[in-house]
ZAVO-418976 format. One record per residue: x, y, z of N, C-alpha, C in turn. Coordinates in steps of 0.1 Angstrom, whole numbers, plus 2048, in hexadecimal, padded with zeros to 3 digits. Layout:
residues N
  n.X  n.Y  n.Z  ca.X  ca.Y  ca.Z  c.X  c.Y  c.Z
    X    Y    Z     X     Y     Z    X    Y    Z
...
This chain:
residues 331
  n.X  n.Y  n.Z  ca.X  ca.Y  ca.Z  c.X  c.Y  c.Z
  D8E  AC1  B26   D8E   AC9   B36  D7F  AC5  B3A
  D7C  ABB  B44   D76   AB8   B4D  D69  ABE  B53
  D5D  ABF  B53   D57   AC9   B57  D4F  AC0  B66
  D47  ACC  B69   D45   AC1   B77  D3C  AB7  B71
  D3A  AB0  B7B   D30   AA6   B7A  D22  AA4  B82
  D15  AA0  B79   D09   AA5   B83  D0C  A97  B8D
  D0B  A9C  B9C   D0B   A93   BA9  CFE  A88  BA5
  D02  A7D  BAD   CFA   A70   BAF  CF4  A72  BC3
  CEB  A6E  BC5   CE4   A6C   BD0  CE0  A7C  BD5
  CD9  A83  BCF   CD5   A8D   BD4  CC9  A93  BCF
  CBE  A98  BD3   CB0   A9B   BCF  CAB  AAB  BCB
  CA7  AAD  BC0   CA5   ABF   BC1  C96  ABF  BC7
  C95  ACD  BCD   C8C   AD1   BD6  C88  ADF  BCC
  C7E  AE4  BD4   C7C   AF2   BCC  C86  AFF  BCE
  C81  B05  BC4   C8A   B13   BC9  C9B  B11  BC2
  C9D  B06  BBE   CAC   B02   BB9  CB1  AFD  BC2
  CAA  AFA  BCD   CB5   AF2   BD7  CB3  AE2  BD8
  CBD  ADF  BDD   CC2   ACC   BDA  CC4  AC8  BE8
  CC0  ABD  BEC   CC2   AB5   BF9  CCD  AA9  BF2
  CDA  AA8  BF9   CE6   AA4   BF4  CE2  A96  C03
  CE1  A89  BF9   CDF   A7B   C06  CEE  A75  C01
  CF8  A79  BFC   D00   A71   BFB  D08  A6E  C09
  D04  A77  C15   D0E   A70   C20  D03  A72  C2C
  D05  A74  C35   CF9   A74   C40  CFA  A81  C44
  D03  A88  C41   D02   A96   C41  CF3  A9B  C3B
  CF0  A97  C32   CDF   A98   C2E  CE2  AA9  C27
  CEC  AAF  C23   CE9   ABC   C21  CDD  AC2  C1A
  CD8  ACD  C1E   CCE   AD5   C14  CD4  AE2  C0D
  CD9  AE3  C02   CE3   AEA   BFE  CDB  AF2  BF1
  CDE  B00  BF7   CD3   B10   BEB  CDC  B0E  BE1
  CD6  B12  BD7   CDD   B1B   BCA  CEA  B20  BCA
  CF6  B18  BC9   D01   B22   BC7  D09  B1C  BD4
  D03  B13  BDD   D0B   B0F   BE9  D12  B05  BEB
  D18  AFC  BED   D1E   AEF   BF4  D18  AEA  BFD
  D1F  ADF  BFC   D17   AD3   C0B  D23  AD3  C12
  D24  ACB  C20   D2C   AD1   C28  D3A  AC8  C23
  D3D  ABF  C18   D47   ABB   C16  D50  AC5  C0C
  D49  ACD  C09   D50   AD9   BFF  D4E  AD5  BEF
  D52  ACA  BEF   D52   AC2   BDF  D47  AC0  BD8
  D3A  AC2  BD9   D2E   AC3   BD1  D24  ACF  BD7
  D24  AD5  BCA   D19   AE3   BCA  D0E  AE5  BC0
  D09  AE6  BC6   CF5   AEF   BBA  CFB  AF9  BB6
  CFA  AF6  BA8   CFC   B00   B9E  CEF  AFF  B97
  CE5  B0B  B98   CD9   B0B   B93  CD2  AFF  B96
  CD1  AFC  BA2   CC8   AF0   BA1  CCA  AE2  BA0
  CD8  ADC  B9E   CDE   AD3   B9D  CE9  ACF  BA4
  CEB  AC9  BA7   CF5   AC1   BB2  CFF  ABA  BA8
  D0D  AC6  BA6   D18   ABF   BA1  D23  ABE  BAD
  D2F  AB0  BA4   D3A   AAD   BAC  D41  ABA  BA8
  D4E  ABD  BAD   D54   AC3   BAB  D64  AC1  BAA
  D63  AB4  BB2   D73   AB2   BAE  D73  AA3  BA3
  D66  A9E  B9A   D68   A9A   B91  D76  A97  B89
  D7B  A89  B84   D89   A89   B7D  D8E  A93  B81
  D8F  A95  B8B   D9B   A9F   B91  DA5  A99  B9A
  DA9  A91  B9C   DAF   A8F   BA9  DBD  A95  BAC
  DBC  A92  BB9   DCC   A9A   BBA  DD5  A90  BBE
  DD4  A86  BC1   DDE   A79   BC4  DD9  A6F  BBB
  DE5  A6B  BB1   DDE   A5F   BA9  DEF  A58  BA4
  DF2  A4D  BB1   DFD   A49   BB3  DFE  A3A  BB6
  E06  A32  BB6   E06   A28   BB9  E12  A23  BC4
  E0E  A1A  BD2   E14   A15   BD7  E11  A06  BDE
  E18  A01  BE7   E11   9F0   BE8  E06  9F4  BF3
  DF8  9E9  BED   DEE   9EB   BF4  DF0  9ED  C01
  DF5  9EC  C06   DF9   9E7   C1A  DFB  9F4  C1F
  DFD  9FE  C14   E01   A0E   C18  DF5  A10  C1F
  DE7  A0C  C1C   DDB   A12   C1B  DD4  A0A  C28
  DDB  A04  C2E   DD4   9FB   C3E  DCA  9EF  C38
  DD1  9EA  C2D   DC8   9DE   C28  DD1  9D5  C28
  DD1  9C8  C2D   DDC   9C0   C2D  DD3  9AF  C26
  DC6  9AF  C25   DC4   9A2   C26  DBE  9A2  C17
  DC2  9AD  C0B   DC0   9AB   BFB  DCC  9B0  BF4
  DCF  9A1  BF0   DD9   9A2   BE5  DE6  9A7  BE9
  DEC  9A0  BF7   DF9   9A9   BFE  E03  9A9  BF2
  E07  9B3  BF5   E19   9B9   BEE  E18  9BD  BDD
  E07  9C1  BDD   E04   9C3   BCB  E08  9D4  BCE
  E07  9D8  BC0   E03   9E8   BC2  DF4  9EC  BBF
  DF1  9F6  BC4   DE4   9FB   BBF  DE8  A08  BBD
  DDF  A0F  BB4   DDF   A1B   BB1  DD6  A23  BB9
  DDA  A2E  BC2   DD3   A33   BC8  DCF  A43  BC2
  DC0  A42  BC5   DBB   A50   BBE  DB9  A58  BC7
  DB7  A63  BCA   DB0   A6B   BD7  DAD  A78  BCF
  D9F  A7C  BCF   D98   A89   BCC  D9A  A95  BD7
  D96  AA0  BD8   D96   AAE   BE2  D8A  AAB  BE5
  D87  AA5  BF4   D77   AA7   BFB  D79  AA0  C09
  D6F  AA7  C13   D73   AA0   C1B  D65  AA3  C25
  D5C  A9A  C2B   D50   A98   C31  D4D  A9A  C41
  D5D  A95  C43   D5F   A95   C52  D6E  A9E  C55
  D6A  AA7  C57   D76   AAF   C60  D7A  AAC  C6E
  D7F  AA4  C72   D87   AA4   C82  D8F  AAE  C84
  D8B  AB7  C8B   D94   AC1   C90  D9C  AB7  C9F
  D9E  AAE  CA5   DA5   AAA   CAC  DB2  AA6  CA8
  DB4  AA5  C9E   DC1   A9E   C99  DC1  AA1  C8A
  DCD  AA5  C85   DC9   AAC   C78  DCB  A9D  C6C
  DC4  A98  C62   DC5   A8F   C5B  DCB  A91  C4C
  DC9  A8B  C47   DD1   A8B   C33  DC7  A8C  C2A
  DB9  A8F  C30   DB1   A93   C25  DAD  AA4  C22
  DAF  AA4  C19   DAD   AB4   C14  D9D  AB8  C11
  D9B  AC3  C14   D8F   AC9   C11  D8E  ACC  C02
  D87  ACC  BFC   D86   AD2   BEC  D89  AE4  BED
  D94  AE5  BE4   D97   AF3   BE2  D9E  AF3  BD6
  D98  AFB  BCF   D99   AFE   BC2  DAA  B01  BBF
  DAF  B07  BCA   DBD   B0C   BC8  DC6  B04  BCB
  DC2  AF8  BCF   DCC   AE9   BD1  DCD  AE4  BC1
  DDA  ADE  BBC   DDB   ADA   BAD  DD7  ACB  BAB
  DCF  AC9  BA2   DCA   ABE   BA0  DCC  AB9  B91
  DCF  AAB  B8F   DCF   AA3   B80  DBF  AA5  B7C
  DC0  AA6  B70   DB6   AA0   B65  DB5  A93  B62
  DB0  A8A  B68   DB0   A7A   B63  D9D  A73  B5F
  DA0  A71  B56   D90   A6A   B52  D91  A5D  B59
  D87  A55  B5B   D82   A49   B60  D8A  A42  B59
  D8B  A41  B49   D91   A38   B44  D9F  A37  B46
  DA4  A48  B46   DB2   A48   B4B  DBA  A3C  B53
  DAE  A43  B5D   DB5   A3A   B71  DB4  A2C  B6C
  DAC  A27  B65   DAD   A17   B62  DBA  A14  B5C
  DB7  A1B  B51   DC5   A1A   B47  DD2  A17  B51
  DD2  A22  B57   DE1   A24   B62  DE2  A15  B6A
  DD5  A17  B73   DD4   A09   B7E  DD8  9FA  B73
  DD6  9FA  B6A   DD7   9ED   B62  DE6  9EB  B5E
  DED  9F4  B5E   DF9   9F5   B59  E04  9F1  B67
  E00  9F5  B74   E07   9F0   B7D  E05  9DF  B83
  E0F  9DD  B8E   E0E   9D0   B91  E07  9CF  B9C
  DF6  9C9  B9B   DF0   9C3   BA1  DE1  9CB  B9A
  DE2  9D7  B95   DD3   9D2   B8F  DC8  9D9  B95
  DCC  9E0  BA0   DBF   9E3   BAB  DC1  9FC  BAE
  DB3  9FA  BAF   DB5   A08   BB4  DAD  A0C  BC1
  DB6  A12  BC8   DB3   A18   BD8  DAB  A23  BDA
  DA1  A29  BDA   DA0   A33   BDC  DA0  A3C  BEC
  DA9  A45  BEB   DA7   A48   BF6  DA6  A57  BF9
  DA8  A5E  C04   DA4   A6A   C07  D97  A68  C0C
  D8C  A6E  C07   D83   A67   C10  D76  A66  C02
  D77  A5D  BFD   D71   A58   BF1  D6B  A5C  BED
  D5B  A5D  BFB   D4E   A5E   BFC  D4B  A73  BF1
  D55  A77  BF3   D54   A85   BF0  D55  A85  BE0
  D5A  A79  BDA   D5D   A7D   BCA  D55  A6F  BC5
  D49  A67  BCB   D44   A61   BC6  D44  A5C  BB7
  D3F  A65  BB3   D3D   A68   BA5  D46  A63  B9B
  D55  A66  B9E   D5E   A62   B9B  D63  A55  B9D
  D60  A51  BA7   D60   A3F   BAC  D5C  A39  BA3
  D4E  A3D  BA4   D43   A30   B9C  D46  A34  B8D
  D4B  A3E  B86   D50   A3A   B77  D5C  A36  B75
  D62  A38  B7F   D70   A2D   B7F  D6C  A1E  B7C
  D63  A19  B8B   D63   A0B   B8D  D5C  A05  B82
  D52  A0C  B79   D48   A08   B6D  D52  A07  B63
  D5C  A0A  B62   D66   A0A   B54  D6B  9FA  B55
  D6D  9F7  B62   D74   9EB   B62  D6F  9E0  B6C
  D63  9DA  B6C   D5E   9D3   B76  D66  9C8  B7F
  D73  9C4  B75   D79   9B7   B7A  D83  9BC  B86
  D87  9C9  B87   D92   9D0   B8B  D92  9D3  B9A
  D99  9CC  BA1   D95   9CC   BAE  D97  9DB  BB0
  D8C  9E0  BBA   D88   9F0   BBD  D86  9F1  BCE
  D8E  9F9  BD7   D92   9F6   BE4  D93  A07  BE9
  D8B  A0A  BF0   D86   A16   BF5  D8E  A17  C09
  D8F  A24  C08   D93   A26   C19  D8B  A31  C19
  D83  A2F  C21   D77   A3B   C2B  D74  A3B  C35
  D70  A48  C3B   D6E   A4A   C48  D5E  A43  C4D
  D5A  A3F  C40   D4D   A3A   C45  D3D  A41  C47
  D41  A52  C45   D34   A54   C49  D2C  A55  C38
  D28  A4D  C37   D21   A48   C29  D12  A46  C2A
  D09  A48  C23   CFB   A4A   C28  CF6  A3A  C21
  CEF  A34  C29   CED   A27   C23  CE9  A22  C15
  CE2  A2C  C10   CDD   A31   C01  CEA  A2E  BF7
  CF6  A36  BFA   D03   A38   BF6  D0B  A28  BF3
  D08  A25  C04   D11   A18   C07  D0B  A0A  C02
  CFE  A0D  BFE   CFA   9FF   BF5  CFC  9FD  BE8
  D01  A0D  BE3   D06   A0D   BD5  D15  A09  BD5
  D1D  A0D  BDF   D2B   A0B   BDE  D2E  A01  BDC
  D22  9F3  BE7   D25   9EA   BE8  D25  9E1  BDD
  D1F  9E2  BD3   D1D   9DC   BC8  D29  9DF  BBF
  D33  9E5  BC5   D40   9ED   BBB  D50  9EB  BBE
  D4C  9EC  BC9   D57   9E8   BD2  D60  9DC  BD5
  D69  9D7  BD8   D6E   9C8   BE0  D71  9CB  BEA
  D77  9D6  BF0   D7C   9D5   C00  D7E  9E7  C05
  D79  9E7  C0F   D75   9F7   C17  D81  9F3  C23
  D86  9FE  C26   D8E   9FF   C30  D8A  A0E  C37
  D81  A09  C44   D7A   A14   C49  D83  A18  C56
  D82  A26  C58   D8D   A2C   C62  D7F  A32  C6C
  D81  A2A  C78   D7A   A30   C84  D7F  A37  C91
  D7E  A42  C8E   D83   A51   C97  D83  A4E  CA8
  D78  A4C  CA9   D74   A47   CB3  D69  A3D  CBB
  D68  A38  CC3   D57   A31   CC6  D50  A38  CC9
  D53  A40  CD1   D48   A4F   CD7  D46  A58  CCF
  D38  A59  CCE   D2F   A61   CC6  D31  A6E  CC9
  D34  A6F  CD4   D31   A7E   CD9  D42  A85  CD2
  D4C  A7E  CCF   D56   A7D   CCA  D54  A83  CBA
  D4D  A7D  CB7   D48   A81   CA5  D40  A8B  CA8
  D37  A8B  CB2   D2E   A9A   CB0  D35  AA7  CB2
  D42  AA7  CBE   D4A   AB0   CC0  D53  AB2  CB8
  D5F  AA9  CB4   D66   AAC   CAD  D64  AA9  C9E
  D59  AA5  C94   D59   AA0   C89  D4C  AA6  C83
  D47  AAF  C8C   D38   AB2   C88  D31  AA8  C83
  D32  A98  C85   D26   A90   C81  D27  A84  C8A
  D21  A78  C88   D1B   A6E   C91  D24  A64  C92
  D25  A59  C97   D2A   A4E   C99  D1F  A44  C93
  D17  A43  C97   D0B   A37   C92  D09  A31  C85
  D0A  A3E  C76   D07   A3B   C69  D17  A36  C65
  D21  A38  C6B   D2C   A32   C69  D30  A23  C67
  D29  A1E  C78   D25   A0F   C7A  D1D  A0B  C72
  D13  A13  C71   D0A   A0A   C66  D10  A07  C5A
  D19  A12  C50   D1D   A0E   C47  D28  A07  C44
  D2B  A02  C52   D37   9F4   C55  D2D  9E8  C53
  D29  9EB  C5C   D1B   9DD   C5A  D18  9DC  C4D
  D15  9E3  C4A   D0C   9E5   C39  D17  9DE  C2E
  D23  9E4  C2D   D2D   9DD   C2B  D31  9D0  C2B
  D31  9CB  C38   D32   9BB   C3E  D28  9B5  C3A
  D1B  9BA  C3B   D0F   9B0   C35  D0E  9AD  C25
  D15  9B8  C1B   D16   9B3   C0D  D1F  9AB  C0C
  D2A  9AB  C0F   D35   9A0   C10  D41  9A4  C0B
  D41  9B3  C0C   D4A   9BA   C0D  D56  9B9  C16
  D62  9B6  C13   D71   9B3   C18  D72  9C1  C1F
  D6F  9C1  C2D   D75   9CB   C33  D80  9C8  C3C
  D85  9D7  C3D   D8D   9D8   C4D  D8F  9E3  C54
  D8C  9E7  C5C   D8F   9F3   C66  D9A  9F6  C6C
  D97  A00  C6D   DAC   A09   C73  D9F  A15  C7B
  DA9  A17  C8B   DA7   A1E   C95  DB4  A25  C94
  DB7  A33  C92   DC2   A37   C9B  DC3  A3E  CAD
  DD0  A3A  CB0   DD2   A3B   CBD  DD5  A4B  CC2
  DCD  A54  CBA   DD1   A64   CBD  DD2  A68  CC9
  DD0  A75  CC9   DD4   A7C   CD6  DC6  A7B  CE3
  DBB  A7A  CDB   DB4   A79   CE5  DB4  A6B  CEA
  DB7  A60  CE8   DB8   A57   CF1  DC3  A50  CF7
  DCF  A59  CF5   DDA   A57   CFD  DDE  A49  CFC
  DDB  A42  D0C   DDC   A32   D0C  DD5  A31  D13
  DC5  A36  D14   DBB   A32   D15  DB6  A27  D0D
  DB3  A1A  D12   DB2   A0F   D01  D9E  A0C  D05
  D95  A16  D0D   D8D   A12   D0A  D84  A14  CFC
  D8B  A1E  CF3   D87   A1B   CE6  D88  A11  CDD
  D91  A0B  CDF   D99   A00   CDA  D8D  9EF  CDD
  D8C  9F1  CEC   D83   9E6   CF2  D74  9EB  CE8
  D6F  9F6  CE8   D62   9F7   CE5  D63  9F3  CD9
  D6D  9F7  CCF   D6B   9F5   CC1  D6B  9E3  CC2
  D75  9DD  CC7   D76   9CE   CC4  D6A  9C9  CCB
  D62  9CB  CD4   D53   9C5   CDA  D4F  9C9  CCE
  D4B  9D4  CC5   D41   9D6   CC1  D43  9CC  CB0
  D50  9CF  CAC   D52   9C2   CA3  D54  9B6  CA5
  D50  9AB  CAD   D4D   9A3   CB5  D3C  9A4  CB6
  D33  9AD  CB9   D27   9AD   CB9  D1F  9AD  CAB
  D29  9B5  CA1   D22   9B7   C93  D28  9B4  C87
  D37  9AC  C8A   D3D   9A7   C7C  D43  99C  C85
  D4D  999  C81   D53   990   C87  D64  98B  C89
  D6D  983  C91   D75   987   C91  D82  984  C89
  D7B  983  C7D   D89   985   C73  D87  991  C69
  D82  997  C6E   D84   9A6   C6A  D91  9AD  C71
  D9B  9AF  C68   DA8   9B3   C6B  DA6  9C5  C70
  DA9  9C6  C7C   DAB   9D4   C81  DB9  9D9  C7F
  DBB  9E4  C80   DC7   9EC   C80  DC7  9F4  C86
  DCC  9F8  C92   DD4   A02   C99  DE0  A0A  C96
  DD8  A17  C92   DE3   A1C   C90  DEB  A29  C97
  DF5  A29  C97   DFD   A30   CA2  E01  A3E  C9F
  DF8  A48  CA6   DF8   A55   CA2  E06  A5C  CA6
  E12  A62  C9F   E1B   A6A   CA1  E1C  A74  C9F
  E1B  A76  C95   E1A   A83   C8D  E14  A93  C92
  E19  A9C  C94   E14   AA5   C9E  E09  AA2  CA6
  E12  A9B  CAD   E09   A92   CBD  E0D  AA2  CC5
  DFF  AA5  CC7   DFF   AAD   CD4  E01  AAB  CE1
  E03  A9E  CE6   E01   A97   CF0  E14  A97  CF0
  E1B  A98  CE3   E29   A98   CE3  E2E  A88  CE6
  E24  A7B  CE0   E27   A71   CE8  E38  A69  CDE
  E3E  A65  CE2   E4B   A63   CD8  E47  A57  CD3
  E4E  A50  CC9   E49   A46   CBF  E4E  A3A  CC7
  E54  A3B  CD2   E58   A2D   CD9  E4C  A2C  CE5
  E47  A37  CEA   E3A   A34   CF3  E2C  A31  CEB
  E2C  A36  CDD   E22   A33   CD2  E22  A24  CD4
  E2B  A22  CD0   E2F   A11   CCC  E2A  A0C  CD6
  E32  A0D  CE3   E28   A06   CED  E1A  A07  CEE
  E15  A0E  CED   E06   A14   CEC  DFF  A08  CE0
  E05  A0F  CDB   DFD   A01   CC9  DFF  9F0  CCF
  E0A  9F0  CD4   E09   9E0   CD6  E04  9DB  CE4
  E00  9E7  CEF   DF9   9E0   CF9  DEB  9E1  CF1
  DE6  9EA  CE8   DDA   9EC   CE1  DD7  9DE  CD9
  DE3  9D9  CD3   DE2   9D0   CCA  DE0  9C2  CD1
  DEA  9BD  CDF   DE5   9B6   CE7  DD6  9B9  CEA
  DD1  9BF  CEF   DC7   9C1   CF6  DBC  9B8  CEC
  DBA  9C1  CDC   DAF   9BA   CD5  DB1  9AA  CD1
  DBE  9A6  CCE   DC3   99A   CD0  DBE  990  CD9
  DC1  994  CE4   DBC   98E   CEE  DA9  98A  CF2
  DA3  995  CED   D99   996   CEB  D90  98E  CE6
  D98  985  CD8   D94   97D   CCC  D97  97D  CC1
  D98  98B  CBD   D9D   990   CAE  DA8  989  CAA
  DA7  984  C9C   DB1   97E   C93  DBE  984  C91
  DB7  98E  C8A   DBF   996   C81  DC2  9AA  C86
  DCE  9A9  C8F   DCD   9B4   C92  DDC  9B9  C8F
  DDF  9C8  C8A   DEA   9CB   C86  DED  9DC  C8B
  DFA  9E0  C8F   DFC   9EC   C90  E02  9F5  C83
  DFD  9FC  C7E   E04   A03   C74  E07  A12  C78
  E13  A17  C70   E19   A25   C75  E23  A26  C7C
  E2A  A16  C81   E34   A14   C8D  E3C  A09  C84
  E4F  A07  C88   E50   9FE   C88  E53  9F3  C8E
  E45  9EB  C8C   E4A   9DC   C91  E43  9D4  C89
  E4D  9CB  C86   E4D   9BF   C7B  E3F  9B5  C80
  E3D  9B3  C8E   E35   9AA   C95  E26  9B1  C90
  E24  9BA  C91   E19   9C4   C91  E0F  9C3  C85
  E1C  9C4  C79   E14   9BF   C6C  E13  9B2  C66
  E19  9AF  C6E   E17   99A   C68  E09  997  C6C
  E06  98C  C61   DFB   989   C5F  DFB  977  C69
  DF6  972  C72   DF9   967   C79  DEF  960  C76
  DEA  950  C74   DE5   946   C77  DDD  946  C7E
  DD1  949  C80   DCB   943   C8B  DC9  939  C96
  DCA  92F  C8B   DCB   925   C8E  DD9  920  C95
  DE3  91D  C93   DF1   91A   C90  DF9  924  C99
  DFA  931  C95   DFD   93E   C99  E07  941  C92
  E0F  93A  C86   E19   939   C80  E14  947  C75
  E22  94E  C70   E1E   95A   C67  E1A  954  C5C
  E10  959  C54   E0F   957   C47  E0F  960  C3C
  E13  96A  C41   E1A   979   C3B  E1D  983  C45
  E2D  986  C3C   E36   98E   C48  E37  999  C3C
  E33  9A6  C45   E36   9B2   C41  E43  9B8  C45
  E4C  9BD  C3D   E53   9C5   C44  E59  9CE  C3A
  E5A  9DB  C3A   E5D   9E8   C34  E55  9E6  C28
  E5A  9E5  C1A   E55   9E1   C0D  E53  9D4  C09
  E59  9C9  C12   E56   9BA   C0F  E4E  9B3  C14
  E49  9AA  C0E   E3B   9A4   C11  E3C  994  C10
  E3F  98C  C1C   E44   981   C18  E35  976  C1E
  E31  96D  C11   E1F   96A   C11  E23  959  C11
  E1F  953  C1E   E20   946   C21  E14  93E  C18
  E0A  945  C16   DFF   93E   C14  DFD  935  C03
  DF5  92D  C09   DF1   926   BFB  DE6  924  BFA
  DDE  92D  BEC   DD2   92C   BEA  DCA  933  BFC
  DCE  93E  C00   DCA   940   C08  DC6  936  C16
  DD1  933  C16   DD3   929   C21  DE3  928  C27
  DDF  92C  C38   DED   925   C3A  DF0  917  C3A
  DFD  915  C38   E02   904   C3E  DFA  8FC  C49
  DF1  902  C51   DEC   8F7   C58  DE0  8F1  C50
  DDA  8F7  C43   DCB   8FA   C42  DC2  901  C45
  DC0  908  C4C   DC0   915   C54  DB8  921  C47
  DAF  920  C44   DAD   930   C3B  DA8  93B  C3F
  DB5  943  C3A   DB7   952   C3C  DB0  958  C36
  DA8  961  C3D   D97   969   C36  DA1  973  C2C
  D9E  977  C1F   DA4   985   C17  DA0  984  C0A
  DA2  989  C02   DA5   989   BF5  DB4  986  BEF
  DB7  97B  BEE   DC2   976   BED  DC5  974  BD9
  DC2  979  BD6   DC3   975   BC3  DBE  986  BBD
């Protein structure tokens, strides 16, 4: 049986209180209480990770399933997720589960995770759900095999201190932007936008491969202001080669937008981002081949075609046939 592991990124205070600095919530936690993520608890003056080595997901899929297209396309990755969420957005339901003792979980040590990942075609581990809430588990898995590719999908609400450490062990990060409006984050997520943008910049500056995704949710409808603002921020702080995934939101859509209308919305959003100068813009969660295809920014030929679970890769050593380098992690 795996016991609770002492957490990283916290400071002990007087009267058995602790200060958690894992994420910008910066929780001050009384003895016996939990932080906002519900996955870390103060037990007699020590902060413990409640979800350590207890994933509720440990299964493989194509790496593309996690909205990352420029890392070893067509390869499988082992998806790991433990319960916990530090950003509960109420505007539309997500797929991140809060920590709950009643939810069935597995018991899987870091060594067992590595062993399982080594058996699949690709040897990649993707940390999904909200990995920052099971940081200790992720860190110990990564330390067991530093040559294995480790990918993380996150909402990006991460402290600078922990983002710096993550940058030393993770090869790629998919950041989910829920809105480019700070008021949205404050009203619906109990958080702020600035720390998320700062975490993205830190990852970029530390040469982690990053891809961004934004969901065209009910709060956006067909208003493309959010897309324009995100693209502008990407140009000012990153570069035009960072892939952007525009996710069509259909399930439980409060606006009752049909899949056909949603497809047209994400097509328009994609065109807008490309016309603005981004080289790699994708549409996920819709059945549209062009929106999943990687095109050479120079000659406009398709270099990777994705259709259902079929991947055709026409690149050689990360280059288009015209000789243009296509940025990504291809080996």
